[in-house]
Biopython code that builds the backbone (N, CA, C, O; Angstrom):
import numpy as np
from Bio.PDB.StructureBuilder import StructureBuilder

atoms = [
    (1, "MET", "N", (38.095, -10.053, -44.721)),
    (1, "MET", "CA", (36.949, -9.736, -43.912)),
    (1, "MET", "C", (36.053, -10.966, -43.832)),
    (1, "MET", "O", (35.741, -11.590, -44.846)),
    (2, "VAL", "N", (35.650, -11.299, -42.630)),
    (2, "VAL", "CA", (34.719, -12.410, -42.371)),
    (2, "VAL", "C", (33.362, -11.890, -42.084)),
    (2, "VAL", "O", (33.204, -11.061, -41.188)),
    (3, "VAL", "N", (32.344, -12.348, -42.819)),
    (3, "VAL", "CA", (30.970, -11.821, -42.672)),
    (3, "VAL", "C", (30.035, -13.039, -42.383)),
    (3, "VAL", "O", (29.891, -13.940, -43.210)),
    (4, "ASP", "N", (29.431, -13.026, -41.219)),
    (4, "ASP", "CA", (28.413, -14.035, -40.863)),
    (4, "ASP", "C", (27.654, -13.508, -39.678)),
    (4, "ASP", "O", (28.221, -12.862, -38.797)),
    (5, "ASP", "N", (26.337, -13.790, -39.658)),
    (5, "ASP", "CA", (25.524, -13.306, -38.563)),
    (5, "ASP", "C", (25.747, -14.174, -37.277)),
    (5, "ASP", "O", (25.389, -13.748, -36.179)),
    (6, "ALA", "N", (26.313, -15.339, -37.421)),
    (6, "ALA", "CA", (26.600, -16.204, -36.289)),
    (6, "ALA", "C", (28.030, -15.953, -35.786)),
    (6, "ALA", "O", (28.993, -16.195, -36.513)),
    (7, "ALA", "N", (28.164, -15.479, -34.571)),
    (7, "ALA", "CA", (29.512, -15.194, -33.995)),
    (7, "ALA", "C", (30.396, -16.433, -34.009)),
    (7, "ALA", "O", (31.585, -16.345, -34.313)),
    (8, "PHE", "N", (29.814, -17.603, -33.675)),
    (8, "PHE", "CA", (30.668, -18.781, -33.587)),
    (8, "PHE", "C", (31.185, -19.153, -34.980)),
    (8, "PHE", "O", (32.300, -19.663, -35.089)),
    (9, "MET", "N", (30.412, -18.915, -36.052)),
    (9, "MET", "CA", (30.877, -19.216, -37.395)),
    (9, "MET", "C", (32.033, -18.239, -37.786)),
    (9, "MET", "O", (33.033, -18.635, -38.385)),
    (10, "ARG", "N", (31.845, -16.994, -37.429)),
    (10, "ARG", "CA", (32.949, -16.017, -37.687)),
    (10, "ARG", "C", (34.215, -16.487, -36.955)),
    (10, "ARG", "O", (35.308, -16.476, -37.521)),
    (11, "GLN", "N", (34.056, -16.888, -35.729)),
    (11, "GLN", "CA", (35.199, -17.349, -34.919)),
    (11, "GLN", "C", (35.873, -18.544, -35.519)),
    (11, "GLN", "O", (37.101, -18.614, -35.564)),
    (12, "MET", "N", (35.063, -19.514, -35.995)),
    (12, "MET", "CA", (35.627, -20.710, -36.625)),
    (12, "MET", "C", (36.458, -20.364, -37.866)),
    (12, "MET", "O", (37.570, -20.862, -38.045)),
    (13, "LEU", "N", (35.907, -19.523, -38.694)),
    (13, "LEU", "CA", (36.642, -19.077, -39.896)),
    (13, "LEU", "C", (37.896, -18.338, -39.540)),
    (13, "LEU", "O", (38.965, -18.606, -40.088)),
    (14, "LYS", "N", (37.769, -17.381, -38.597)),
    (14, "LYS", "CA", (38.931, -16.594, -38.189)),
    (14, "LYS", "C", (40.022, -17.518, -37.677)),
    (14, "LYS", "O", (41.190, -17.308, -38.003)),
    (15, "ASP", "N", (39.690, -18.534, -36.886)),
    (15, "ASP", "CA", (40.701, -19.479, -36.344)),
    (15, "ASP", "C", (41.422, -20.208, -37.466)),
    (15, "ASP", "O", (42.644, -20.351, -37.442)),
    (16, "VAL", "N", (40.656, -20.668, -38.450)),
    (16, "VAL", "CA", (41.240, -21.390, -39.609)),
    (16, "VAL", "C", (42.201, -20.460, -40.373)),
    (16, "VAL", "O", (43.322, -20.839, -40.714)),
    (17, "LEU", "N", (41.722, -19.234, -40.627)),
    (17, "LEU", "CA", (42.507, -18.309, -41.404)),
    (17, "LEU", "C", (43.784, -17.865, -40.703)),
    (17, "LEU", "O", (44.855, -17.835, -41.308)),
    (18, "ARG", "N", (43.665, -17.526, -39.452)),
    (18, "ARG", "CA", (44.820, -17.081, -38.641)),
    (18, "ARG", "C", (45.834, -18.205, -38.531)),
    (18, "ARG", "O", (47.034, -17.959, -38.654)),
    (19, "ALA", "N", (45.386, -19.426, -38.303)),
    (19, "ALA", "CA", (46.320, -20.580, -38.200)),
    (19, "ALA", "C", (47.138, -20.750, -39.483)),
    (19, "ALA", "O", (48.270, -21.234, -39.472)),
    (20, "ALA", "N", (46.499, -20.318, -40.613)),
    (20, "ALA", "CA", (47.201, -20.478, -41.895)),
    (20, "ALA", "C", (48.006, -19.187, -42.260)),
    (20, "ALA", "O", (48.539, -19.070, -43.364)),
    (21, "GLY", "N", (48.071, -18.257, -41.327)),
    (21, "GLY", "CA", (48.907, -17.054, -41.532)),
    (21, "GLY", "C", (48.191, -15.858, -42.127)),
    (21, "GLY", "O", (48.834, -14.871, -42.483)),
    (22, "HIS", "N", (46.886, -15.923, -42.239)),
    (22, "HIS", "CA", (46.143, -14.804, -42.791)),
    (22, "HIS", "C", (45.770, -13.804, -41.686)),
    (22, "HIS", "O", (45.589, -14.198, -40.534)),
    (23, "GLU", "N", (45.658, -12.550, -42.022)),
    (23, "GLU", "CA", (45.238, -11.528, -41.061)),
    (23, "GLU", "C", (43.769, -11.190, -41.334)),
    (23, "GLU", "O", (43.323, -11.078, -42.475)),
    (24, "ILE", "N", (43.049, -11.037, -40.228)),
    (24, "ILE", "CA", (41.635, -10.686, -40.332)),
    (24, "ILE", "C", (41.557, -9.171, -40.120)),
    (24, "ILE", "O", (41.788, -8.682, -39.014)),
    (25, "ALA", "N", (41.236, -8.446, -41.168)),
    (25, "ALA", "CA", (41.185, -6.945, -41.043)),
    (25, "ALA", "C", (39.968, -6.508, -40.322)),
    (25, "ALA", "O", (40.038, -5.557, -39.543)),
    (26, "VAL", "N", (38.822, -7.160, -40.535)),
    (26, "VAL", "CA", (37.569, -6.736, -39.958)),
    (26, "VAL", "C", (36.565, -7.830, -40.114)),
    (26, "VAL", "O", (36.714, -8.713, -40.959)),
    (27, "GLU", "N", (35.525, -7.776, -39.287)),
    (27, "GLU", "CA", (34.408, -8.756, -39.394)),
    (27, "GLU", "C", (33.118, -8.014, -39.327)),
    (27, "GLU", "O", (33.026, -6.928, -38.754)),
    (28, "ALA", "N", (32.095, -8.625, -39.934)),
    (28, "ALA", "CA", (30.745, -7.999, -39.901)),
    (28, "ALA", "C", (29.700, -9.079, -39.635)),
    (28, "ALA", "O", (29.925, -10.253, -39.932)),
    (29, "ALA", "N", (28.555, -8.680, -39.074)),
    (29, "ALA", "CA", (27.505, -9.553, -38.632)),
    (29, "ALA", "C", (26.301, -9.552, -39.608)),
    (29, "ALA", "O", (25.399, -10.376, -39.459)),
    (30, "ASN", "N", (26.279, -8.647, -40.592)),
    (30, "ASN", "CA", (25.204, -8.634, -41.557)),
    (30, "ASN", "C", (25.688, -7.928, -42.840)),
    (30, "ASN", "O", (26.771, -7.343, -42.881)),
    (31, "GLY", "N", (24.860, -8.006, -43.860)),
    (31, "GLY", "CA", (25.247, -7.465, -45.134)),
    (31, "GLY", "C", (25.473, -5.984, -45.193)),
    (31, "GLY", "O", (26.398, -5.506, -45.848)),
    (32, "GLU", "N", (24.606, -5.243, -44.491)),
    (32, "GLU", "CA", (24.778, -3.775, -44.471)),
    (32, "GLU", "C", (26.112, -3.371, -43.846)),
    (32, "GLU", "O", (26.824, -2.512, -44.368)),
    (33, "GLU", "N", (26.430, -3.995, -42.741)),
    (33, "GLU", "CA", (27.695, -3.735, -42.086)),
    (33, "GLU", "C", (28.861, -4.142, -43.016)),
    (33, "GLU", "O", (29.865, -3.435, -43.097)),
    (34, "ALA", "N", (28.721, -5.272, -43.706)),
    (34, "ALA", "CA", (29.773, -5.715, -44.608)),
    (34, "ALA", "C", (30.101, -4.711, -45.695)),
    (34, "ALA", "O", (31.267, -4.435, -45.977)),
    (35, "VAL", "N", (29.039, -4.161, -46.309)),
    (35, "VAL", "CA", (29.199, -3.193, -47.399)),
    (35, "VAL", "C", (29.851, -1.954, -46.869)),
    (35, "VAL", "O", (30.765, -1.435, -47.510)),
    (36, "TYR", "N", (29.438, -1.454, -45.745)),
    (36, "TYR", "CA", (30.008, -0.268, -45.105)),
    (36, "TYR", "C", (31.484, -0.473, -44.777)),
    (36, "TYR", "O", (32.333, 0.351, -45.119)),
    (37, "LEU", "N", (31.770, -1.584, -44.109)),
    (37, "LEU", "CA", (33.134, -1.898, -43.711)),
    (37, "LEU", "C", (34.078, -2.180, -44.879)),
    (37, "LEU", "O", (35.263, -1.847, -44.846)),
    (38, "TYR", "N", (33.512, -2.804, -45.908)),
    (38, "TYR", "CA", (34.331, -3.028, -47.126)),
    (38, "TYR", "C", (34.827, -1.695, -47.679)),
    (38, "TYR", "O", (36.004, -1.542, -48.006)),
    (39, "LYS", "N", (33.941, -0.768, -47.773)),
    (39, "LYS", "CA", (34.325, 0.556, -48.327)),
    (39, "LYS", "C", (35.359, 1.267, -47.493)),
    (39, "LYS", "O", (36.193, 2.007, -48.014)),
    (40, "GLN", "N", (35.300, 1.032, -46.151)),
    (40, "GLN", "CA", (36.281, 1.662, -45.252)),
    (40, "GLN", "C", (37.628, 0.937, -45.282)),
    (40, "GLN", "O", (38.675, 1.581, -45.331)),
    (41, "MET", "N", (37.606, -0.359, -45.254)),
    (41, "MET", "CA", (38.813, -1.169, -45.042)),
    (41, "MET", "C", (39.485, -1.709, -46.338)),
    (41, "MET", "O", (40.694, -1.940, -46.360)),
    (42, "LYS", "N", (38.698, -1.900, -47.392)),
    (42, "LYS", "CA", (39.185, -2.440, -48.641)),
    (42, "LYS", "C", (40.008, -3.751, -48.407)),
    (42, "LYS", "O", (41.187, -3.811, -48.756)),
    (43, "PRO", "N", (39.390, -4.758, -47.832)),
    (43, "PRO", "CA", (40.133, -5.998, -47.534)),
    (43, "PRO", "C", (40.467, -6.751, -48.853)),
    (43, "PRO", "O", (39.799, -6.585, -49.873)),
    (44, "ASP", "N", (41.510, -7.568, -48.780)),
    (44, "ASP", "CA", (41.945, -8.337, -49.957)),
    (44, "ASP", "C", (40.937, -9.417, -50.344)),
    (44, "ASP", "O", (40.818, -9.792, -51.510)),
    (45, "LEU", "N", (40.216, -9.905, -49.334)),
    (45, "LEU", "CA", (39.278, -11.031, -49.575)),
    (45, "LEU", "C", (38.139, -10.919, -48.588)),
    (45, "LEU", "O", (38.323, -10.444, -47.467)),
    (46, "VAL", "N", (36.918, -11.374, -49.015)),
    (46, "VAL", "CA", (35.769, -11.382, -48.130)),
    (46, "VAL", "C", (35.210, -12.817, -48.158)),
    (46, "VAL", "O", (35.057, -13.411, -49.225)),
    (47, "THR", "N", (34.904, -13.372, -46.941)),
    (47, "THR", "CA", (34.068, -14.556, -46.894)),
    (47, "THR", "C", (32.696, -14.088, -46.424)),
    (47, "THR", "O", (32.574, -13.451, -45.378)),
    (48, "MET", "N", (31.662, -14.407, -47.205)),
    (48, "MET", "CA", (30.335, -13.842, -47.004)),
    (48, "MET", "C", (29.299, -14.945, -46.821)),
    (48, "MET", "O", (29.125, -15.800, -47.689)),
    (49, "ASP", "N", (28.626, -14.915, -45.698)),
    (49, "ASP", "CA", (27.498, -15.796, -45.487)),
    (49, "ASP", "C", (26.351, -15.377, -46.406)),
    (49, "ASP", "O", (26.236, -14.194, -46.726)),
    (50, "ILE", "N", (25.508, -16.302, -46.835)),
    (50, "ILE", "CA", (24.398, -15.958, -47.685)),
    (50, "ILE", "C", (23.213, -15.460, -46.865)),
    (50, "ILE", "O", (22.714, -14.365, -47.125)),
    (51, "THR", "N", (22.741, -16.243, -45.868)),
    (51, "THR", "CA", (21.567, -15.927, -45.158)),
    (51, "THR", "C", (21.904, -15.098, -43.937)),
    (51, "THR", "O", (22.492, -15.618, -42.989)),
    (52, "MET", "N", (21.547, -13.819, -43.935)),
    (52, "MET", "CA", (21.815, -12.896, -42.829)),
    (52, "MET", "C", (20.650, -11.863, -42.717)),
    (52, "MET", "O", (19.929, -11.606, -43.681)),
    (53, "PRO", "N", (20.505, -11.292, -41.502)),
    (53, "PRO", "CA", (19.521, -10.216, -41.343)),
    (53, "PRO", "C", (19.978, -8.919, -41.970)),
    (53, "PRO", "O", (21.124, -8.808, -42.407)),
    (54, "GLU", "N", (19.106, -7.951, -42.019)),
    (54, "GLU", "CA", (19.379, -6.620, -42.549)),
    (54, "GLU", "C", (19.531, -6.629, -44.086)),
    (54, "GLU", "O", (18.740, -6.010, -44.797)),
    (55, "MET", "N", (20.539, -7.326, -44.573)),
    (55, "MET", "CA", (20.768, -7.428, -46.003)),
    (55, "MET", "C", (21.481, -8.780, -46.158)),
    (55, "MET", "O", (22.465, -9.061, -45.473)),
    (56, "ASP", "N", (20.955, -9.617, -47.083)),
    (56, "ASP", "CA", (21.540, -10.974, -47.238)),
    (56, "ASP", "C", (22.900, -10.848, -47.995)),
    (56, "ASP", "O", (23.252, -9.799, -48.535)),
    (57, "GLY", "N", (23.600, -11.942, -47.994)),
    (57, "GLY", "CA", (24.913, -11.958, -48.597)),
    (57, "GLY", "C", (24.943, -11.711, -50.066)),
    (57, "GLY", "O", (25.898, -11.099, -50.545)),
    (58, "VAL", "N", (23.990, -12.132, -50.801)),
    (58, "VAL", "CA", (23.939, -11.878, -52.251)),
    (58, "VAL", "C", (23.734, -10.391, -52.534)),
    (58, "VAL", "O", (24.392, -9.834, -53.413)),
    (59, "GLU", "N", (22.852, -9.760, -51.819)),
    (59, "GLU", "CA", (22.657, -8.293, -51.976)),
    (59, "GLU", "C", (23.937, -7.516, -51.561)),
    (59, "GLU", "O", (24.331, -6.549, -52.213)),
    (60, "ALA", "N", (24.548, -7.959, -50.494)),
    (60, "ALA", "CA", (25.790, -7.319, -50.031)),
    (60, "ALA", "C", (26.898, -7.528, -51.070)),
    (60, "ALA", "O", (27.652, -6.595, -51.344)),
    (61, "LEU", "N", (27.014, -8.698, -51.641)),
    (61, "LEU", "CA", (27.937, -8.988, -52.706)),
    (61, "LEU", "C", (27.725, -8.034, -53.877)),
    (61, "LEU", "O", (28.685, -7.458, -54.388)),
    (62, "LYS", "N", (26.495, -7.865, -54.297)),
    (62, "LYS", "CA", (26.150, -6.962, -55.402)),
    (62, "LYS", "C", (26.610, -5.536, -55.147)),
    (62, "LYS", "O", (27.169, -4.873, -56.020)),
    (63, "ALA", "N", (26.357, -5.084, -53.920)),
    (63, "ALA", "CA", (26.697, -3.719, -53.509)),
    (63, "ALA", "C", (28.224, -3.562, -53.475)),
    (63, "ALA", "O", (28.748, -2.533, -53.900)),
    (64, "ILE", "N", (28.936, -4.576, -52.974)),
    (64, "ILE", "CA", (30.390, -4.502, -52.927)),
    (64, "ILE", "C", (30.996, -4.531, -54.338)),
    (64, "ILE", "O", (31.937, -3.794, -54.636)),
    (65, "LYS", "N", (30.441, -5.394, -55.197)),
    (65, "LYS", "CA", (30.956, -5.474, -56.611)),
    (65, "LYS", "C", (30.682, -4.152, -57.341)),
    (65, "LYS", "O", (31.485, -3.721, -58.169)),
    (66, "LYS", "N", (29.545, -3.511, -57.033)),
    (66, "LYS", "CA", (29.240, -2.229, -57.704)),
    (66, "LYS", "C", (30.287, -1.192, -57.282)),
    (66, "LYS", "O", (30.761, -0.402, -58.099)),
    (67, "HIS", "N", (30.638, -1.208, -55.989)),
    (67, "HIS", "CA", (31.638, -0.270, -55.508)),
    (67, "HIS", "C", (33.026, -0.610, -55.963)),
    (67, "HIS", "O", (33.829, 0.279, -56.245)),
    (68, "ASP", "N", (33.326, -1.919, -56.039)),
    (68, "ASP", "CA", (34.670, -2.389, -56.413)),
    (68, "ASP", "C", (34.541, -3.666, -57.258)),
    (68, "ASP", "O", (34.447, -4.772, -56.725)),
    (69, "PRO", "N", (34.540, -3.487, -58.591)),
    (69, "PRO", "CA", (34.358, -4.642, -59.448)),
    (69, "PRO", "C", (35.444, -5.715, -59.271)),
    (69, "PRO", "O", (35.239, -6.869, -59.647)),
    (70, "GLN", "N", (36.576, -5.345, -58.712)),
    (70, "GLN", "CA", (37.690, -6.293, -58.511)),
    (70, "GLN", "C", (37.601, -7.052, -57.185)),
    (70, "GLN", "O", (38.453, -7.896, -56.909)),
    (71, "ALA", "N", (36.595, -6.771, -56.366)),
    (71, "ALA", "CA", (36.458, -7.396, -55.067)),
    (71, "ALA", "C", (36.475, -8.895, -55.182)),
    (71, "ALA", "O", (35.869, -9.469, -56.087)),
    (72, "LYS", "N", (37.179, -9.535, -54.251)),
    (72, "LYS", "CA", (37.256, -11.015, -54.194)),
    (72, "LYS", "C", (36.378, -11.473, -53.020)),
    (72, "LYS", "O", (36.727, -11.285, -51.854)),
    (73, "VAL", "N", (35.227, -12.083, -53.360)),
    (73, "VAL", "CA", (34.276, -12.509, -52.374)),
    (73, "VAL", "C", (34.008, -14.008, -52.549)),
    (73, "VAL", "O", (33.691, -14.490, -53.636)),
    (74, "ILE", "N", (34.152, -14.721, -51.424)),
    (74, "ILE", "CA", (33.820, -16.161, -51.399)),
    (74, "ILE", "C", (32.557, -16.294, -50.549)),
    (74, "ILE", "O", (32.507, -15.844, -49.405)),
    (75, "MET", "N", (31.546, -16.919, -51.137)),
    (75, "MET", "CA", (30.295, -17.086, -50.427)),
    (75, "MET", "C", (30.360, -18.383, -49.543)),
    (75, "MET", "O", (30.984, -19.384, -49.898)),
    (76, "CYS", "N", (29.672, -18.285, -48.375)),
    (76, "CYS", "CA", (29.527, -19.425, -47.467)),
    (76, "CYS", "C", (28.091, -19.787, -47.415)),
    (76, "CYS", "O", (27.221, -18.970, -47.111)),
    (77, "SER", "N", (27.853, -21.042, -47.720)),
    (77, "SER", "CA", (26.419, -21.463, -47.731)),
    (77, "SER", "C", (26.248, -22.773, -47.029)),
    (77, "SER", "O", (27.156, -23.603, -46.987)),
    (78, "ALA", "N", (25.049, -22.954, -46.466)),
    (78, "ALA", "CA", (24.639, -24.246, -45.914)),
    (78, "ALA", "C", (24.257, -25.157, -47.018)),
    (78, "ALA", "O", (23.863, -24.707, -48.094)),
    (79, "ILE", "N", (24.361, -26.416, -46.783)),
    (79, "ILE", "CA", (23.886, -27.436, -47.733)),
    (79, "ILE", "C", (22.416, -27.120, -48.036)),
    (79, "ILE", "O", (21.652, -26.810, -47.122)),
    (80, "GLY", "N", (22.019, -27.195, -49.292)),
    (80, "GLY", "CA", (20.624, -26.938, -49.635)),
    (80, "GLY", "C", (20.386, -25.537, -50.146)),
    (80, "GLY", "O", (19.238, -25.193, -50.426)),
    (81, "GLN", "N", (21.429, -24.690, -50.286)),
    (81, "GLN", "CA", (21.247, -23.354, -50.768)),
    (81, "GLN", "C", (21.776, -23.215, -52.230)),
    (81, "GLN", "O", (22.286, -22.166, -52.626)),
    (82, "LYS", "N", (21.634, -24.294, -52.992)),
    (82, "LYS", "CA", (22.245, -24.293, -54.331)),
    (82, "LYS", "C", (21.802, -23.130, -55.191)),
    (82, "LYS", "O", (22.642, -22.507, -55.841)),
    (83, "SER", "N", (20.521, -22.809, -55.225)),
    (83, "SER", "CA", (20.022, -21.719, -56.081)),
    (83, "SER", "C", (20.656, -20.365, -55.653)),
    (83, "SER", "O", (21.000, -19.524, -56.484)),
    (84, "MET", "N", (20.787, -20.207, -54.366)),
    (84, "MET", "CA", (21.350, -18.958, -53.838)),
    (84, "MET", "C", (22.838, -18.852, -54.232)),
    (84, "MET", "O", (23.329, -17.790, -54.614)),
    (85, "VAL", "N", (23.539, -20.015, -54.122)),
    (85, "VAL", "CA", (24.967, -20.007, -54.554)),
    (85, "VAL", "C", (25.078, -19.681, -56.011)),
    (85, "VAL", "O", (25.963, -18.910, -56.381)),
    (86, "ILE", "N", (24.243, -20.214, -56.861)),
    (86, "ILE", "CA", (24.245, -19.898, -58.282)),
    (86, "ILE", "C", (23.987, -18.410, -58.512)),
    (86, "ILE", "O", (24.662, -17.793, -59.337)),
    (87, "ASN", "N", (23.021, -17.821, -57.800)),
    (87, "ASN", "CA", (22.802, -16.367, -57.860)),
    (87, "ASN", "C", (24.052, -15.598, -57.463)),
    (87, "ASN", "O", (24.404, -14.600, -58.093)),
    (88, "ALA", "N", (24.720, -16.067, -56.416)),
    (88, "ALA", "CA", (25.900, -15.357, -55.923)),
    (88, "ALA", "C", (27.032, -15.421, -56.953)),
    (88, "ALA", "O", (27.719, -14.422, -57.168)),
    (89, "ILE", "N", (27.238, -16.576, -57.591)),
    (89, "ILE", "CA", (28.293, -16.734, -58.557)),
    (89, "ILE", "C", (27.938, -15.773, -59.785)),
    (89, "ILE", "O", (28.818, -15.101, -60.322)),
    (90, "GLN", "N", (26.671, -15.744, -60.182)),
    (90, "GLN", "CA", (26.251, -14.895, -61.297)),
    (90, "GLN", "C", (26.448, -13.408, -60.904)),
    (90, "GLN", "O", (26.680, -12.572, -61.777)),
    (91, "ALA", "N", (26.357, -13.084, -59.631)),
    (91, "ALA", "CA", (26.519, -11.668, -59.171)),
    (91, "ALA", "C", (27.970, -11.321, -58.992)),
    (91, "ALA", "O", (28.283, -10.163, -58.715)),
    (92, "GLY", "N", (28.900, -12.296, -59.141)),
    (92, "GLY", "CA", (30.315, -11.955, -59.086)),
    (92, "GLY", "C", (31.096, -12.645, -58.008)),
    (92, "GLY", "O", (32.280, -12.339, -57.860)),
    (93, "ALA", "N", (30.544, -13.538, -57.251)),
    (93, "ALA", "CA", (31.335, -14.278, -56.234)),
    (93, "ALA", "C", (32.385, -15.073, -56.931)),
    (93, "ALA", "O", (32.134, -15.604, -58.013)),
    (94, "LYS", "N", (33.586, -15.181, -56.342)),
    (94, "LYS", "CA", (34.703, -15.915, -56.946)),
    (94, "LYS", "C", (34.534, -17.402, -56.721)),
    (94, "LYS", "O", (34.953, -18.188, -57.571)),
    (95, "ASP", "N", (33.950, -17.820, -55.635)),
    (95, "ASP", "CA", (33.770, -19.233, -55.309)),
    (95, "ASP", "C", (32.868, -19.339, -54.095)),
    (95, "ASP", "O", (32.346, -18.338, -53.604)),
    (96, "PHE", "N", (32.689, -20.560, -53.618)),
    (96, "PHE", "CA", (31.828, -20.745, -52.419)),
    (96, "PHE", "C", (32.375, -21.870, -51.538)),
    (96, "PHE", "O", (33.065, -22.769, -52.020)),
    (97, "ILE", "N", (32.076, -21.812, -50.309)),
    (97, "ILE", "CA", (32.446, -22.810, -49.294)),
    (97, "ILE", "C", (31.109, -23.280, -48.650)),
    (97, "ILE", "O", (30.239, -22.476, -48.317)),
    (98, "VAL", "N", (30.994, -24.617, -48.492)),
    (98, "VAL", "CA", (29.797, -25.157, -47.873)),
    (98, "VAL", "C", (29.991, -25.329, -46.386)),
    (98, "VAL", "O", (31.036, -25.806, -45.944)),
    (99, "LYS", "N", (28.997, -24.947, -45.610)),
    (99, "LYS", "CA", (29.022, -25.200, -44.156)),
    (99, "LYS", "C", (28.466, -26.577, -43.896)),
    (99, "LYS", "O", (27.581, -27.002, -44.639)),
    (100, "PRO", "N", (28.913, -27.294, -42.912)),
    (100, "PRO", "CA", (29.955, -26.927, -41.978)),
    (100, "PRO", "C", (31.341, -26.873, -42.668)),
    (100, "PRO", "O", (31.609, -27.631, -43.600)),
    (101, "PHE", "N", (32.185, -25.988, -42.203)),
    (101, "PHE", "CA", (33.457, -25.725, -42.905)),
    (101, "PHE", "C", (34.454, -26.919, -42.687)),
    (101, "PHE", "O", (34.525, -27.513, -41.611)),
    (102, "HIS", "N", (35.165, -27.206, -43.704)),
    (102, "HIS", "CA", (36.286, -28.155, -43.626)),
    (102, "HIS", "C", (37.528, -27.322, -43.916)),
    (102, "HIS", "O", (37.675, -26.721, -44.980)),
    (103, "LYS", "N", (38.437, -27.312, -42.898)),
    (103, "LYS", "CA", (39.647, -26.447, -42.988)),
    (103, "LYS", "C", (40.346, -26.536, -44.309)),
    (103, "LYS", "O", (40.657, -25.496, -44.890)),
    (104, "ASP", "N", (40.614, -27.711, -44.822)),
    (104, "ASP", "CA", (41.373, -27.858, -46.072)),
    (104, "ASP", "C", (40.644, -27.224, -47.226)),
    (104, "ASP", "O", (41.261, -26.565, -48.062)),
    (105, "ARG", "N", (39.325, -27.412, -47.290)),
    (105, "ARG", "CA", (38.496, -26.816, -48.401)),
    (105, "ARG", "C", (38.538, -25.287, -48.287)),
    (105, "ARG", "O", (38.659, -24.604, -49.304)),
    (106, "VAL", "N", (38.442, -24.747, -47.094)),
    (106, "VAL", "CA", (38.479, -23.270, -46.912)),
    (106, "VAL", "C", (39.821, -22.755, -47.404)),
    (106, "VAL", "O", (39.853, -21.799, -48.179)),
    (107, "LEU", "N", (40.919, -23.345, -46.989)),
    (107, "LEU", "CA", (42.253, -22.851, -47.366)),
    (107, "LEU", "C", (42.516, -23.041, -48.875)),
    (107, "LEU", "O", (43.099, -22.169, -49.519)),
    (108, "GLU", "N", (42.088, -24.165, -49.422)),
    (108, "GLU", "CA", (42.218, -24.432, -50.854)),
    (108, "GLU", "C", (41.467, -23.329, -51.652)),
    (108, "GLU", "O", (42.009, -22.768, -52.604)),
    (109, "THR", "N", (40.245, -23.041, -51.254)),
    (109, "THR", "CA", (39.412, -22.058, -51.942)),
    (109, "THR", "C", (40.079, -20.661, -51.872)),
    (109, "THR", "O", (40.087, -19.928, -52.861)),
    (110, "ILE", "N", (40.621, -20.312, -50.731)),
    (110, "ILE", "CA", (41.262, -18.980, -50.562)),
    (110, "ILE", "C", (42.498, -18.918, -51.423)),
    (110, "ILE", "O", (42.730, -17.919, -52.103)),
    (111, "ARG", "N", (43.297, -19.970, -51.408)),
    (111, "ARG", "CA", (44.501, -19.987, -52.311)),
    (111, "ARG", "C", (44.110, -19.818, -53.754)),
    (111, "ARG", "O", (44.737, -19.036, -54.469)),
    (112, "LYS", "N", (43.100, -20.519, -54.205)),
    (112, "LYS", "CA", (42.653, -20.429, -55.569)),
    (112, "LYS", "C", (42.213, -19.011, -55.944)),
    (112, "LYS", "O", (42.633, -18.469, -56.966)),
    (113, "VAL", "N", (41.361, -18.422, -55.098)),
    (113, "VAL", "CA", (40.790, -17.077, -55.339)),
    (113, "VAL", "C", (41.903, -16.008, -55.291)),
    (113, "VAL", "O", (41.902, -15.060, -56.076)),
    (114, "MET", "N", (42.834, -16.181, -54.368)),
    (114, "MET", "CA", (43.912, -15.157, -54.246)),
    (114, "MET", "C", (45.019, -15.373, -55.297)),
    (114, "MET", "O", (45.882, -14.515, -55.482)),
    (115, "GLY", "N", (44.983, -16.523, -55.976)),
    (115, "GLY", "CA", (45.949, -16.745, -57.021)),
    (115, "GLY", "C", (47.350, -17.182, -56.589)),
    (115, "GLY", "O", (48.351, -16.901, -57.249)),
    (116, "ASN", "N", (47.374, -17.910, -55.405)),
    (116, "ASN", "CA", (48.652, -18.404, -54.941)),
    (116, "ASN", "C", (48.545, -19.765, -54.280)),
    (116, "ASN", "O", (49.551, -20.316, -53.834)),
]
sb = StructureBuilder()
sb.init_structure("model")
sb.init_model(0)
sb.init_chain("A")
sb.init_seg("    ")
for serial, (resi, resn, name, xyz) in enumerate(atoms, 1):
    if name == "N":
        sb.init_residue(resn, " ", resi, " ")
    sb.init_atom(name, np.array(xyz, "f"), 0.0, 1.0, " ", f" {name:<3s}", serial, name[0])
structure = sb.get_structure()
């Protein structure tokens, strides 16, 4: 599942993931939608933006981890959000990717988190 309030960012990530052979089960534009869709779809992996309307990524991460402690969530942050990334890792995020995305870093992080 790809979660970001910016449609172009979701599209960029989806393009990178699909090109590497990954399937995108669902996407969400804010944290509330992400939590709801996670419960419905149970995706193998979530990429989660930190700064979003309705519910930010850290709060959405906490809600998803409460529902499913085994959830694999990778946070996506802009440069300069170090304290928020630390909060996300403490809340259970498996790793983080810095925007703007670099294809190799995205795929390396996903391989590491998925264990292959």
